[in-house]
Backbone of each chain as nested JSON, in Angstrom:
{
  "chains": [
    {"id": "A", "residues": [
      {"number": 1, "name": "MET", "atoms": {"N": [115.577, 139.216, 133.509], "CA": [116.392, 139.455, 132.306], "C": [117.247, 138.217, 132.041]}},
      {"number": 2, "name": "SER", "atoms": {"N": [117.125, 137.647, 130.84], "CA": [117.858, 136.425, 130.525], "C": [119.309, 136.752, 130.186]}},
      {"number": 3, "name": "ILE", "atoms": {"N": [120.163, 135.771, 130.459], "CA": [121.586, 135.936, 130.17], "C": [121.836, 135.643, 128.699]}},
      {"number": 4, "name": "GLU", "atoms": {"N": [122.67, 136.465, 128.07], "CA": [123.02, 136.224, 126.668], "C": [124.473, 135.764, 126.597]}},
      {"number": 5, "name": "TYR", "atoms": {"N": [124.741, 134.907, 125.62], "CA": [126.074, 134.336, 125.462], "C": [126.627, 134.652, 124.075]}},
      {"number": 6, "name": "VAL", "atoms": {"N": [127.95, 134.747, 124.014], "CA": [128.635, 135.025, 122.751], "C": [129.637, 133.904, 122.487]}},
      {"number": 7, "name": "ILE", "atoms": {"N": [129.668, 133.445, 121.243], "CA": [130.565, 132.349, 120.863], "C": [132.002, 132.846, 120.791]}},
      {"number": 8, "name": "VAL", "atoms": {"N": [132.898, 132.046, 121.374], "CA": [134.328, 132.348, 121.339], "C": [135.06, 131.368, 120.426]}},
      {"number": 9, "name": "SER", "atoms": {"N": [134.723, 130.1, 120.545], "CA": [135.431, 129.057, 119.806], "C": [134.718, 128.7, 118.507]}},
      {"number": 10, "name": "GLU", "atoms": {"N": [135.512, 128.479, 117.463], "CA": [134.941, 128.054, 116.179], "C": [134.283, 126.683, 116.272]}},
      {"number": 11, "name": "ARG", "atoms": {"N": [134.636, 125.943, 117.297], "CA": [134.02, 124.621, 117.44], "C": [132.545, 124.704, 117.832]}},
      {"number": 12, "name": "VAL", "atoms": {"N": [132.137, 125.852, 118.3], "CA": [130.743, 126.04, 118.685], "C": [129.968, 126.768, 117.584]}},
      {"number": 13, "name": "GLY", "atoms": {"N": [130.649, 127.623, 116.867], "CA": [129.995, 128.386, 115.809], "C": [130.879, 129.547, 115.405]}},
      {"number": 14, "name": "LYS", "atoms": {"N": [130.266, 130.543, 114.799], "CA": [131.027, 131.704, 114.34], "C": [131.365, 132.597, 115.535]}},
      {"number": 15, "name": "PRO", "atoms": {"N": [132.648, 132.787, 115.8], "CA": [133.024, 133.619, 116.947], "C": [132.438, 135.029, 116.844]}},
      {"number": 16, "name": "GLY", "atoms": {"N": [131.975, 135.52, 117.968], "CA": [131.419, 136.863, 118.011], "C": [129.91, 136.902, 117.853]}},
      {"number": 17, "name": "THR", "atoms": {"N": [129.341, 135.787, 117.401], "CA": [127.893, 135.766, 117.228], "C": [127.211, 135.244, 118.494]}},
      {"number": 18, "name": "ARG", "atoms": {"N": [125.934, 135.507, 118.566], "CA": [125.161, 135.108, 119.751], "C": [124.991, 133.587, 119.812]}},
      {"number": 19, "name": "PHE", "atoms": {"N": [125.049, 133.053, 121.005], "CA": [124.862, 131.615, 121.207], "C": [123.564, 131.385, 121.956]}},
      {"number": 20, "name": "ASP", "atoms": {"N": [122.668, 130.68, 121.315], "CA": [121.413, 130.292, 121.96], "C": [121.512, 128.813, 122.321]}},
      {"number": 21, "name": "PRO", "atoms": {"N": [121.651, 128.492, 123.598], "CA": [121.877, 127.105, 123.994], "C": [120.721, 126.188, 123.596]}},
      {"number": 22, "name": "PRO", "atoms": {"N": [121.022, 125.124, 122.851], "CA": [119.979, 124.138, 122.564], "C": [119.561, 123.425, 123.843]}},
      {"number": 23, "name": "ASP", "atoms": {"N": [118.45, 122.716, 123.776], "CA": [117.961, 121.974, 124.942], "C": [119.013, 121.006, 125.449]}},
      {"number": 24, "name": "GLY", "atoms": {"N": [119.196, 121.006, 126.753], "CA": [120.057, 120.015, 127.379], "C": [121.529, 120.341, 127.4]}},
      {"number": 25, "name": "VAL", "atoms": {"N": [121.931, 121.432, 126.763], "CA": [123.354, 121.77, 126.725], "C": [123.801, 122.334, 128.066]}},
      {"number": 26, "name": "ASN", "atoms": {"N": [124.965, 121.893, 128.505], "CA": [125.547, 122.328, 129.774], "C": [126.31, 123.637, 129.524]}},
      {"number": 27, "name": "VAL", "atoms": {"N": [125.619, 124.735, 129.723], "CA": [126.184, 126.047, 129.421], "C": [127.361, 126.377, 130.346]}},
      {"number": 28, "name": "ALA", "atoms": {"N": [127.25, 125.968, 131.605], "CA": [128.325, 126.255, 132.562], "C": [129.642, 125.636, 132.11]}},
      {"number": 29, "name": "ALA", "atoms": {"N": [129.566, 124.435, 131.536], "CA": [130.784, 123.773, 131.055], "C": [131.385, 124.525, 129.876]}},
      {"number": 30, "name": "LEU", "atoms": {"N": [130.548, 125.075, 129.041], "CA": [131.043, 125.841, 127.886], "C": [131.716, 127.133, 128.335]}},
      {"number": 31, "name": "VAL", "atoms": {"N": [131.117, 127.783, 129.315], "CA": [131.695, 129.03, 129.836], "C": [132.996, 128.734, 130.564]}},
      {"number": 32, "name": "GLU", "atoms": {"N": [132.978, 127.694, 131.387], "CA": [134.144, 127.336, 132.199], "C": [135.376, 127.076, 131.357]}},
      {"number": 33, "name": "ASN", "atoms": {"N": [135.176, 126.487, 130.181], "CA": [136.31, 126.136, 129.338], "C": [136.514, 127.103, 128.173]}},
      {"number": 34, "name": "GLY", "atoms": {"N": [135.844, 128.235, 128.209], "CA": [136.123, 129.308, 127.269], "C": [135.55, 129.142, 125.877]}},
      {"number": 35, "name": "PHE", "atoms": {"N": [134.574, 128.265, 125.709], "CA": [133.957, 128.108, 124.385], "C": [133.005, 129.262, 124.092]}},
      {"number": 36, "name": "ILE", "atoms": {"N": [132.374, 129.753, 125.143], "CA": [131.476, 130.9, 125.017], "C": [131.73, 131.832, 126.198]}},
      {"number": 37, "name": "THR", "atoms": {"N": [131.254, 133.055, 126.074], "CA": [131.336, 133.979, 127.204], "C": [129.957, 134.578, 127.453]}},
      {"number": 38, "name": "VAL", "atoms": {"N": [129.809, 135.091, 128.635], "CA": [128.575, 135.797, 128.964], "C": [128.672, 137.191, 128.376]}},
      {"number": 39, "name": "LYS", "atoms": {"N": [127.629, 137.57, 127.648], "CA": [127.636, 138.891, 127.023], "C": [127.572, 139.965, 128.096]}},
      {"number": 40, "name": "LYS", "atoms": {"N": [128.461, 140.945, 127.946], "CA": [128.472, 142.039, 128.922], "C": [127.222, 142.88, 128.743]}},
      {"number": 41, "name": "SER", "atoms": {"N": [126.678, 143.319, 129.873], "CA": [125.431, 144.082, 129.816], "C": [125.676, 145.455, 129.222]}},
      {"number": 42, "name": "ASP", "atoms": {"N": [124.641, 145.984, 128.593], "CA": [124.704, 147.317, 127.999], "C": [124.434, 148.348, 129.097]}},
      {"number": 43, "name": "LYS", "atoms": {"N": [125.526, 148.999, 129.547], "CA": [125.378, 149.921, 130.681], "C": [124.441, 151.079, 130.365]}},
      {"number": 44, "name": "LYS", "atoms": {"N": [124.457, 151.51, 129.087], "CA": [123.603, 152.626, 128.702], "C": [122.132, 152.231, 128.827]}},
      {"number": 45, "name": "ALA", "atoms": {"N": [121.835, 151.009, 128.364], "CA": [120.458, 150.538, 128.432], "C": [120.023, 150.363, 129.886]}},
      {"number": 46, "name": "GLU", "atoms": {"N": [120.966, 149.869, 130.718], "CA": [120.636, 149.683, 132.124], "C": [120.332, 151.007, 132.796]}},
      {"number": 47, "name": "ALA", "atoms": {"N": [121.123, 152.031, 132.451], "CA": [120.928, 153.349, 133.062], "C": [119.571, 153.923, 132.672]}},
      {"number": 48, "name": "THR", "atoms": {"N": [119.166, 153.692, 131.418], "CA": [117.881, 154.19, 130.942], "C": [116.716, 153.507, 131.643]}},
      {"number": 49, "name": "SER", "atoms": {"N": [116.867, 152.193, 131.81], "CA": [115.774, 151.44, 132.413], "C": [115.76, 151.551, 133.933]}},
      {"number": 50, "name": "GLY", "atoms": {"N": [116.851, 152.037, 134.487], "CA": [116.913, 152.211, 135.922], "C": [117.282, 150.961, 136.681]}},
      {"number": 51, "name": "ASP", "atoms": {"N": [117.689, 149.882, 135.946], "CA": [118.086, 148.631, 136.617], "C": [119.429, 148.77, 137.307]}}
    ]},
    {"id": "B", "residues": [
      {"number": 1, "name": "MET", "atoms": {"N": [121.651, 95.028, 97.48], "CA": [121.813, 95.064, 98.928], "C": [122.285, 96.454, 99.334]}},
      {"number": 2, "name": "ALA", "atoms": {"N": [121.563, 97.041, 100.264], "CA": [121.92, 98.392, 100.705], "C": [123.038, 98.328, 101.744]}},
      {"number": 3, "name": "THR", "atoms": {"N": [124.019, 99.144, 101.564], "CA": [125.107, 99.216, 102.53], "C": [125.478, 100.667, 102.769]}},
      {"number": 4, "name": "SER", "atoms": {"N": [126.051, 100.925, 103.916], "CA": [126.583, 102.253, 104.214], "C": [128.041, 102.102, 104.611]}},
      {"number": 5, "name": "VAL", "atoms": {"N": [128.925, 102.592, 103.767], "CA": [130.344, 102.534, 104.075], "C": [130.753, 103.85, 104.711]}},
      {"number": 6, "name": "PHE", "atoms": {"N": [131.378, 103.749, 105.869], "CA": [131.753, 104.976, 106.558], "C": [133.084, 105.494, 106.044]}},
      {"number": 7, "name": "LEU", "atoms": {"N": [133.02, 106.511, 105.216], "CA": [134.226, 107.207, 104.772], "C": [134.178, 108.6, 105.402]}},
      {"number": 8, "name": "SER", "atoms": {"N": [133.369, 109.442, 104.82], "CA": [133.165, 110.761, 105.443], "C": [131.686, 110.973, 105.688]}},
      {"number": 9, "name": "ASN", "atoms": {"N": [130.972, 109.907, 105.964], "CA": [129.524, 109.98, 106.099], "C": [129.068, 110.778, 107.314]}},
      {"number": 10, "name": "LEU", "atoms": {"N": [129.875, 110.73, 108.365], "CA": [129.507, 111.47, 109.565], "C": [129.88, 112.93, 109.342]}},
      {"number": 11, "name": "THR", "atoms": {"N": [128.884, 113.739, 109.057], "CA": [129.169, 115.116, 108.682], "C": [129.223, 116.059, 109.868]}},
      {"number": 12, "name": "THR", "atoms": {"N": [128.474, 115.747, 110.917], "CA": [128.595, 116.558, 112.134], "C": [128.556, 115.645, 113.358]}},
      {"number": 13, "name": "LEU", "atoms": {"N": [129.311, 116.041, 114.339], "CA": [129.248, 115.375, 115.648], "C": [129.513, 116.452, 116.691]}},
      {"number": 14, "name": "THR", "atoms": {"N": [128.487, 116.78, 117.439], "CA": [128.676, 117.783, 118.484], "C": [128.37, 117.167, 119.842]}},
      {"number": 15, "name": "VAL", "atoms": {"N": [129.198, 117.522, 120.797], "CA": [128.993, 117.124, 122.191], "C": [128.876, 118.415, 122.987]}},
      {"number": 16, "name": "ASN", "atoms": {"N": [127.73, 118.616, 123.581], "CA": [127.483, 119.854, 124.324], "C": [127.678, 121.081, 123.436]}},
      {"number": 17, "name": "SER", "atoms": {"N": [127.227, 120.969, 122.189], "CA": [127.306, 122.046, 121.182], "C": [128.704, 122.28, 120.624]}},
      {"number": 18, "name": "VAL", "atoms": {"N": [129.693, 121.496, 121.033], "CA": [131.063, 121.65, 120.539], "C": [131.319, 120.605, 119.451]}},
      {"number": 19, "name": "SER", "atoms": {"N": [131.753, 121.056, 118.288], "CA": [132.009, 120.14, 117.186], "C": [133.287, 119.342, 117.435]}},
      {"number": 20, "name": "LEU", "atoms": {"N": [133.149, 118.026, 117.41], "CA": [134.302, 117.147, 117.61], "C": [134.458, 116.185, 116.439]}},
      {"number": 21, "name": "VAL", "atoms": {"N": [133.844, 116.52, 115.316], "CA": [133.865, 115.589, 114.183], "C": [135.295, 115.354, 113.676]}},
      {"number": 22, "name": "ASP", "atoms": {"N": [136.13, 116.359, 113.803], "CA": [137.514, 116.202, 113.325], "C": [138.399, 115.502, 114.352]}},
      {"number": 23, "name": "GLN", "atoms": {"N": [137.837, 115.162, 115.496], "CA": [138.593, 114.441, 116.529], "C": [138.093, 113.02, 116.709]}},
      {"number": 24, "name": "ALA", "atoms": {"N": [137.025, 112.668, 116.003], "CA": [136.396, 111.361, 116.222], "C": [136.808, 110.369, 115.15]}},
      {"number": 25, "name": "SER", "atoms": {"N": [137.038, 109.144, 115.573], "CA": [137.319, 108.086, 114.602], "C": [136.273, 106.985, 114.647]}},
      {"number": 26, "name": "SER", "atoms": {"N": [135.398, 107.043, 115.627], "CA": [134.38, 106.004, 115.744], "C": [133.217, 106.512, 116.588]}},
      {"number": 27, "name": "VAL", "atoms": {"N": [132.023, 106.241, 116.129], "CA": [130.83, 106.635, 116.879], "C": [129.78, 105.54, 116.735]}},
      {"number": 28, "name": "THR", "atoms": {"N": [129.165, 105.196, 117.845], "CA": [128.047, 104.243, 117.82], "C": [126.919, 104.796, 118.675]}},
      {"number": 29, "name": "ILE", "atoms": {"N": [125.752, 104.866, 118.094], "CA": [124.568, 105.28, 118.852], "C": [123.594, 104.106, 118.851]}},
      {"number": 30, "name": "ASP", "atoms": {"N": [123.274, 103.629, 120.019], "CA": [122.355, 102.502, 120.147], "C": [121.038, 102.958, 120.754]}},
      {"number": 31, "name": "ASN", "atoms": {"N": [119.978, 102.673, 120.028], "CA": [118.643, 102.946, 120.534], "C": [118.185, 101.689, 121.259]}},
      {"number": 32, "name": "VAL", "atoms": {"N": [118.152, 101.758, 122.582], "CA": [117.933, 100.556, 123.389], "C": [116.636, 100.668, 124.187]}},
      {"number": 33, "name": "ALA", "atoms": {"N": [115.785, 99.664, 124.014], "CA": [114.589, 99.526, 124.861], "C": [114.813, 98.31, 125.745]}},
      {"number": 34, "name": "GLU", "atoms": {"N": [114.913, 98.545, 127.016], "CA": [115.196, 97.442, 127.939], "C": [114.106, 96.378, 127.838]}},
      {"number": 35, "name": "GLN", "atoms": {"N": [114.554, 95.131, 127.855], "CA": [113.579, 94.049, 127.718], "C": [113.095, 93.574, 129.084]}},
      {"number": 36, "name": "LEU", "atoms": {"N": [111.809, 93.424, 129.186], "CA": [111.183, 92.912, 130.407], "C": [110.501, 91.601, 130.065]}},
      {"number": 37, "name": "GLU", "atoms": {"N": [110.818, 90.597, 130.833], "CA": [110.247, 89.29, 130.531], "C": [108.825, 89.188, 131.051]}},
      {"number": 38, "name": "LYS", "atoms": {"N": [107.971, 88.648, 130.228], "CA": [106.579, 88.425, 130.653], "C": [106.133, 86.998, 130.338]}},
      {"number": 39, "name": "THR", "atoms": {"N": [107.111, 86.09, 130.37], "CA": [106.786, 84.684, 130.151], "C": [105.943, 84.154, 131.306]}},
      {"number": 40, "name": "SER", "atoms": {"N": [104.962, 83.396, 130.989], "CA": [104.104, 82.844, 132.044], "C": [103.99, 81.326, 131.876]}},
      {"number": 41, "name": "PHE", "atoms": {"N": [103.501, 80.696, 132.918], "CA": [103.32, 79.246, 132.854], "C": [102.4, 78.895, 131.681]}},
      {"number": 42, "name": "GLY", "atoms": {"N": [102.714, 77.775, 131.076], "CA": [101.914, 77.346, 129.929], "C": [102.547, 77.712, 128.612]}},
      {"number": 43, "name": "LEU", "atoms": {"N": [103.505, 78.66, 128.646], "CA": [104.2, 79.046, 127.412], "C": [105.453, 78.191, 127.256]}},
      {"number": 44, "name": "THR", "atoms": {"N": [105.882, 78.01, 126.036], "CA": [107.082, 77.21, 125.791], "C": [108.223, 78.067, 125.254]}},
      {"number": 45, "name": "SER", "atoms": {"N": [107.995, 79.323, 125.107], "CA": [109.054, 80.244, 124.669], "C": [109.036, 81.468, 125.573]}},
      {"number": 46, "name": "ARG", "atoms": {"N": [110.17, 82.068, 125.745], "CA": [110.23, 83.29, 126.531], "C": [109.635, 84.446, 125.727]}},
      {"number": 47, "name": "ILE", "atoms": {"N": [108.907, 85.28, 126.395], "CA": [108.253, 86.426, 125.765], "C": [108.728, 87.689, 126.476]}},
      {"number": 48, "name": "PHE", "atoms": {"N": [109.008, 88.716, 125.709], "CA": [109.505, 89.964, 126.276], "C": [108.642, 91.142, 125.84]}},
      {"number": 49, "name": "THR", "atoms": {"N": [108.711, 92.176, 126.638], "CA": [108.077, 93.427, 126.266], "C": [109.059, 94.562, 126.564]}},
      {"number": 50, "name": "ALA", "atoms": {"N": [108.798, 95.711, 125.981], "CA": [109.726, 96.832, 126.138], "C": [109.552, 97.516, 127.482]}},
      {"number": 51, "name": "GLY", "atoms": {"N": [110.673, 97.836, 128.094], "CA": [110.656, 98.626, 129.324], "C": [111.073, 100.047, 129.017]}},
      {"number": 52, "name": "LEU", "atoms": {"N": [111.916, 100.577, 129.842], "CA": [112.4, 101.935, 129.632], "C": [113.444, 101.972, 128.518]}},
      {"number": 53, "name": "PHE", "atoms": {"N": [113.502, 103.078, 127.827], "CA": [114.578, 103.262, 126.857], "C": [115.854, 103.636, 127.614]}},
      {"number": 54, "name": "ASN", "atoms": {"N": [116.949, 103.073, 127.179], "CA": [118.241, 103.352, 127.811], "C": [119.3, 103.422, 126.714]}},
      {"number": 55, "name": "ASN", "atoms": {"N": [119.317, 104.54, 126.006], "CA": [120.204, 104.693, 124.847], "C": [121.663, 104.806, 125.282]}},
      {"number": 56, "name": "THR", "atoms": {"N": [122.537, 104.401, 124.402], "CA": [123.959, 104.58, 124.67], "C": [124.639, 105.175, 123.437]}},
      {"number": 57, "name": "ILE", "atoms": {"N": [125.606, 106.012, 123.703], "CA": [126.43, 106.603, 122.644], "C": [127.879, 106.357, 123.029]}},
      {"number": 58, "name": "THR", "atoms": {"N": [128.587, 105.662, 122.196], "CA": [130.011, 105.462, 122.452], "C": [130.795, 106.106, 121.321]}},
      {"number": 59, "name": "MET", "atoms": {"N": [131.914, 106.672, 121.668], "CA": [132.745, 107.298, 120.637], "C": [134.211, 107.227, 121.03]}},
      {"number": 60, "name": "THR", "atoms": {"N": [135.04, 107.174, 120.007], "CA": [136.489, 107.232, 120.205], "C": [136.979, 108.565, 119.669]}},
      {"number": 61, "name": "LEU", "atoms": {"N": [137.659, 109.294, 120.528], "CA": [138.14, 110.627, 120.166], "C": [139.643, 110.702, 120.354]}},
      {"number": 62, "name": "TYR", "atoms": {"N": [140.311, 111.395, 119.446], "CA": [141.729, 111.666, 119.656], "C": [141.851, 112.643, 120.821]}},
      {"number": 63, "name": "ASN", "atoms": {"N": [142.795, 112.367, 121.67], "CA": [142.907, 113.171, 122.878], "C": [143.797, 114.388, 122.645]}},
      {"number": 64, "name": "SER", "atoms": {"N": [143.377, 115.495, 123.198], "CA": [144.181, 116.712, 123.154], "C": [143.811, 117.555, 124.349]}},
      {"number": 65, "name": "TYR", "atoms": {"N": [144.831, 118.096, 124.986], "CA": [144.601, 118.947, 126.152], "C": [144.64, 120.435, 125.781]}},
      {"number": 66, "name": "ALA", "atoms": {"N": [144.781, 120.726, 124.484], "CA": [144.857, 122.122, 124.043], "C": [143.507, 122.814, 124.214]}},
      {"number": 67, "name": "THR", "atoms": {"N": [143.549, 124.133, 124.154], "CA": [142.332, 124.927, 124.284], "C": [141.307, 124.518, 123.234]}},
      {"number": 68, "name": "SER", "atoms": {"N": [140.067, 124.403, 123.643], "CA": [138.936, 124.087, 122.757], "C": [139.025, 122.707, 122.122]}},
      {"number": 69, "name": "GLU", "atoms": {"N": [139.798, 121.813, 122.698], "CA": [139.898, 120.472, 122.116], "C": [139.175, 119.454, 123.006]}},
      {"number": 70, "name": "THR", "atoms": {"N": [139.533, 118.207, 122.845], "CA": [138.756, 117.117, 123.454], "C": [138.629, 117.235, 124.967]}},
      {"number": 71, "name": "TYR", "atoms": {"N": [139.756, 117.389, 125.636], "CA": [139.71, 117.413, 127.103], "C": [138.902, 118.609, 127.606]}},
      {"number": 72, "name": "ALA", "atoms": {"N": [139.115, 119.758, 126.994], "CA": [138.394, 120.965, 127.415], "C": [136.888, 120.806, 127.206]}},
      {"number": 73, "name": "THR", "atoms": {"N": [136.51, 120.053, 126.188], "CA": [135.087, 119.848, 125.921], "C": [134.45, 118.939, 126.956]}},
      {"number": 74, "name": "LEU", "atoms": {"N": [135.19, 117.916, 127.376], "CA": [134.584, 116.839, 128.145], "C": [134.779, 116.925, 129.654]}},
      {"number": 75, "name": "ASN", "atoms": {"N": [135.827, 117.589, 130.101], "CA": [136.166, 117.466, 131.527], "C": [135.086, 117.991, 132.454]}},
      {"number": 76, "name": "ALA", "atoms": {"N": [134.382, 119.02, 132.023], "CA": [133.343, 119.575, 132.897], "C": [132.009, 118.844, 132.745]}},
      {"number": 77, "name": "LEU", "atoms": {"N": [131.969, 117.857, 131.858], "CA": [130.708, 117.141, 131.633], "C": [130.591, 115.866, 132.455]}},
      {"number": 78, "name": "VAL", "atoms": {"N": [131.685, 115.452, 133.076], "CA": [131.655, 114.207, 133.859], "C": [130.67, 114.372, 135.025]}},
      {"number": 79, "name": "GLY", "atoms": {"N": [129.766, 113.429, 135.109], "CA": [128.771, 113.485, 136.183], "C": [127.596, 114.391, 135.881]}},
      {"number": 80, "name": "THR", "atoms": {"N": [127.491, 114.809, 134.63], "CA": [126.366, 115.671, 134.252], "C": [125.702, 115.12, 132.985]}},
      {"number": 81, "name": "THR", "atoms": {"N": [124.617, 115.743, 132.612], "CA": [123.959, 115.364, 131.367], "C": [124.16, 116.456, 130.33]}},
      {"number": 82, "name": "THR", "atoms": {"N": [124.096, 116.043, 129.063], "CA": [124.297, 116.993, 127.991], "C": [123.557, 116.52, 126.747]}},
      {"number": 83, "name": "THR", "atoms": {"N": [123.819, 117.2, 125.639], "CA": [123.188, 116.851, 124.367], "C": [124.26, 116.473, 123.352]}},
      {"number": 84, "name": "VAL", "atoms": {"N": [124.035, 115.364, 122.659], "CA": [124.933, 114.907, 121.601], "C": [124.147, 114.88, 120.294]}},
      {"number": 85, "name": "VAL", "atoms": {"N": [124.751, 115.415, 119.245], "CA": [124.1, 115.434, 117.933], "C": [125.044, 114.836, 116.897]}},
      {"number": 86, "name": "ALA", "atoms": {"N": [124.531, 113.894, 116.124], "CA": [125.319, 113.292, 115.051], "C": [124.495, 113.321, 113.77]}},
      {"number": 87, "name": "THR", "atoms": {"N": [125.126, 113.765, 112.697], "CA": [124.456, 113.787, 111.401], "C": [125.196, 112.868, 110.451]}},
      {"number": 88, "name": "VAL", "atoms": {"N": [124.442, 111.989, 109.821], "CA": [125.021, 111.028, 108.891], "C": [124.425, 111.28, 107.516]}},
      {"number": 89, "name": "THR", "atoms": {"N": [125.289, 111.346, 106.532], "CA": [124.841, 111.53, 105.157], "C": [125.131, 110.265, 104.372]}},
      {"number": 90, "name": "ASP", "atoms": {"N": [124.101, 109.753, 103.724], "CA": [124.242, 108.544, 102.921], "C": [123.619, 108.832, 101.566]}},
      {"number": 91, "name": "GLY", "atoms": {"N": [124.449, 109.236, 100.628], "CA": [123.927, 109.628, 99.326], "C": [123.074, 110.871, 99.452]}},
      {"number": 92, "name": "ALA", "atoms": {"N": [121.821, 110.754, 99.016], "CA": [120.925, 111.905, 99.073], "C": [120.205, 112.012, 100.41]}},
      {"number": 93, "name": "VAL", "atoms": {"N": [120.441, 111.058, 101.267], "CA": [119.714, 111.024, 102.544], "C": [120.595, 111.537, 103.674]}},
      {"number": 94, "name": "THR", "atoms": {"N": [120.052, 112.425, 104.462], "CA": [120.749, 112.921, 105.645], "C": [119.886, 112.662, 106.872]}},
      {"number": 95, "name": "LYS", "atoms": {"N": [120.47, 112.02, 107.858], "CA": [119.757, 111.756, 109.099], "C": [120.494, 112.417, 110.25]}},
      {"number": 96, "name": "THR", "atoms": {"N": [119.743, 113.098, 111.09], "CA": [120.319, 113.724, 112.28], "C": [119.753, 113.049, 113.52]}},
      {"number": 97, "name": "PHE", "atoms": {"N": [120.65, 112.613, 114.37], "CA": [120.263, 111.951, 115.611], "C": [120.641, 112.861, 116.784]}},
      {"number": 98, "name": "THR", "atoms": {"N": [119.645, 113.26, 117.541], "CA": [119.866, 114.145, 118.68], "C": [119.494, 113.407, 119.961]}},
      {"number": 99, "name": "ILE", "atoms": {"N": [120.44, 113.333, 120.86], "CA": [120.192, 112.692, 122.153], "C": [120.311, 113.766, 123.224]}},
      {"number": 100, "name": "THR", "atoms": {"N": [119.203, 114.05, 123.848], "CA": [119.156, 115.091, 124.866], "C": [119.104, 114.463, 126.255]}},
      {"number": 101, "name": "GLY", "atoms": {"N": [119.943, 114.972, 127.14], "CA": [119.913, 114.492, 128.527], "C": [120.711, 113.227, 128.751]}},
      {"number": 102, "name": "CYS", "atoms": {"N": [121.729, 112.978, 127.924], "CA": [122.546, 111.773, 128.125], "C": [123.669, 112.065, 129.14]}},
      {"number": 103, "name": "TYR", "atoms": {"N": [124.027, 111.029, 129.866], "CA": [124.898, 111.171, 131.039], "C": [126.303, 110.641, 130.758]}},
      {"number": 104, "name": "LEU", "atoms": {"N": [127.309, 111.421, 131.12], "CA": [128.705, 110.987, 130.975], "C": [129.23, 110.604, 132.356]}},
      {"number": 105, "name": "GLU", "atoms": {"N": [129.484, 109.326, 132.515], "CA": [129.941, 108.829, 133.815], "C": [131.457, 108.876, 133.949]}},
      {"number": 106, "name": "THR", "atoms": {"N": [132.163, 108.525, 132.864], "CA": [133.605, 108.333, 132.958], "C": [134.333, 109.055, 131.827]}},
      {"number": 107, "name": "LEU", "atoms": {"N": [135.419, 109.734, 132.162], "CA": [136.319, 110.3, 131.159], "C": [137.74, 109.856, 131.483]}},
      {"number": 108, "name": "PRO", "atoms": {"N": [138.35, 109.042, 130.626], "CA": [139.751, 108.703, 130.849], "C": [140.604, 109.964, 130.641]}},
      {"number": 109, "name": "VAL", "atoms": {"N": [141.294, 110.384, 131.67], "CA": [142.05, 111.636, 131.55], "C": [143.464, 111.403, 131.024]}},
      {"number": 110, "name": "VAL", "atoms": {"N": [143.976, 110.213, 131.197], "CA": [145.257, 109.837, 130.595], "C": [145.079, 108.457, 129.994]}},
      {"number": 111, "name": "ASN", "atoms": {"N": [145.383, 108.331, 128.707], "CA": [145.269, 107.034, 128.048], "C": [146.226, 107.031, 126.874]}},
      {"number": 112, "name": "GLY", "atoms": {"N": [147.352, 106.406, 127.038], "CA": [148.321, 106.401, 125.954], "C": [149.333, 105.302, 126.11]}},
      {"number": 113, "name": "SER", "atoms": {"N": [149.983, 104.998, 125.015], "CA": [151.081, 104.039, 125.052], "C": [152.136, 104.508, 124.062]}},
      {"number": 114, "name": "LEU", "atoms": {"N": [153.301, 104.005, 124.238], "CA": [154.457, 104.454, 123.466], "C": [154.227, 104.332, 121.962]}},
      {"number": 115, "name": "GLY", "atoms": {"N": [154.457, 105.414, 121.258], "CA": [154.401, 105.377, 119.804], "C": [153.025, 105.373, 119.2]}},
      {"number": 116, "name": "THR", "atoms": {"N": [152.001, 105.704, 119.973], "CA": [150.64, 105.729, 119.418], "C": [149.97, 107.053, 119.743]}},
      {"number": 117, "name": "LEU", "atoms": {"N": [148.987, 107.4, 118.939], "CA": [148.198, 108.583, 119.245], "C": [147.297, 108.283, 120.432]}},
      {"number": 118, "name": "SER", "atoms": {"N": [147.206, 109.237, 121.319], "CA": [146.352, 109.056, 122.492], "C": [144.891, 109.223, 122.086]}},
      {"number": 119, "name": "THR", "atoms": {"N": [144.065, 108.292, 122.505], "CA": [142.631, 108.386, 122.249], "C": [141.87, 108.167, 123.556]}},
      {"number": 120, "name": "VAL", "atoms": {"N": [140.627, 108.598, 123.569], "CA": [139.757, 108.325, 124.713], "C": [138.468, 107.71, 124.189]}},
      {"number": 121, "name": "ASP", "atoms": {"N": [138.034, 106.677, 124.867], "CA": [136.745, 106.041, 124.566], "C": [135.759, 106.476, 125.641]}},
      {"number": 122, "name": "ILE", "atoms": {"N": [134.675, 107.093, 125.221], "CA": [133.694, 107.567, 126.2], "C": [132.319, 107.025, 125.856]}},
      {"number": 123, "name": "THR", "atoms": {"N": [131.488, 106.944, 126.865], "CA": [130.131, 106.428, 126.692], "C": [129.142, 107.341, 127.404]}},
      {"number": 124, "name": "PHE", "atoms": {"N": [128.165, 107.79, 126.658], "CA": [127.037, 108.519, 127.24], "C": [125.871, 107.543, 127.353]}},
      {"number": 125, "name": "THR", "atoms": {"N": [125.133, 107.638, 128.432], "CA": [123.996, 106.745, 128.594], "C": [122.732, 107.55, 128.906]}},
      {"number": 126, "name": "GLY", "atoms": {"N": [121.627, 106.934, 128.547], "CA": [120.336, 107.554, 128.824], "C": [120.0, 108.674, 127.855]}},
      {"number": 127, "name": "GLY", "atoms": {"N": [119.053, 109.465, 128.237], "CA": [118.643, 110.575, 127.389], "C": [117.553, 110.164, 126.408]}},
      {"number": 128, "name": "VAL", "atoms": {"N": [117.059, 111.158, 125.715], "CA": [115.977, 110.959, 124.755], "C": [116.523, 111.101, 123.343]}},
      {"number": 129, "name": "LEU", "atoms": {"N": [116.316, 110.071, 122.534], "CA": [116.824, 110.064, 121.167], "C": [115.727, 110.499, 120.208]}},
      {"number": 130, "name": "VAL", "atoms": {"N": [116.067, 111.467, 119.364], "CA": [115.152, 111.912, 118.319], "C": [115.896, 111.876, 116.998]}},
      {"number": 131, "name": "ALA", "atoms": {"N": [115.307, 111.229, 116.021], "CA": [115.897, 111.165, 114.669], "C": [115.076, 112.032, 113.729]}},
      {"number": 132, "name": "THR", "atoms": {"N": [115.776, 112.864, 112.981], "CA": [115.06, 113.742, 112.019], "C": [115.706, 113.644, 110.656]}}
    ]}
  ]
}
């Protein structure tokens, strides 16, 4: 299951929208400094799938 | 004679997907093919051929330690590779230069003098340059 990211800072894009990292982008640096966050998993979906 | 005067021609500048166009006052992207000499006896002029590409991107940015500003964008990139994108508009023509995998070796963390705005000069090296 791939990790999904959400934009926090306007410098990256529209806050609240999904962030798809372009090639070569250092995602860890963006997360570390609060530009994006890791999208929280959908607990309901996880329960259904049994993960 | 064709000329490009830089007023607001640089329409986008992103470093690691973070827009820094409003913090930049100077940007230079050099497409560099290292020269390898292949001069041999009997020739009277030096002859070169292309080696590896070794692009460089230099930029001057106003420094800020605030959230989502210059320092926050760059501090975690030192010693790593990233992607830099610059878009230049010249009349009806728009060119986008994308450098993927360029390396940031040095970030000046303090650079200032009395009565001046603090700026940082940084250089990315290497990576693959694509112009579209």
